[in-house]
C-alpha positions, 0 to 999 in steps of 0.5 A: 232269474238266477246267477247261472242265467247271467253267466249264459248271457256273458257267454252269448256276448263273447260268442257274438264277438268271436263271430264278428271277429272271424267275419272281419278276419275272413272279409279281410283275407278275401279282400287281399286275396282278390286285390281289392282293398280300401287303400288300393281301390278307393280311388274308383269310388271317389273319382280321384286318380289311382292311388300311389305309394308315397315312397316308390311312386308306383300304383298302390296295389296289394302286391306292392304292399305285401311284396314289393315296397321297399319301405316295408322290407324290414318289417316284412322279413319279420313275418314272411319271405315270399316273392309273389302273392301266390307264394305268400298265400300258399306258404304263409299263415294268414296271422303272419300277414295280418300282424305284418299289416298291423305293424305297418298301420295298414290292418284296419284300412283293408 
């Protein structure tokens, strides 16, 4: 085995990491689009009450997190300006939405 073979193995590992990251990213997009995320729907599996926003005291749903919650308004305006999920998903880029979720601490929870 020569040094060129070692380089090929490193490239394969990088490709696998890229594929895994892309799968996770696409999975996150899908969950947001259909409105089913761990914070918003975990109560169904646990048998607990519907999840509530601790600031607004309303049902915790994707639309509330991405569009409505007053607690995230200042951060949200740094990434996008949308008044509905339809507008958000048609006019904003996914990286902006994910950057917003990362900043508010929700990225890894979806």
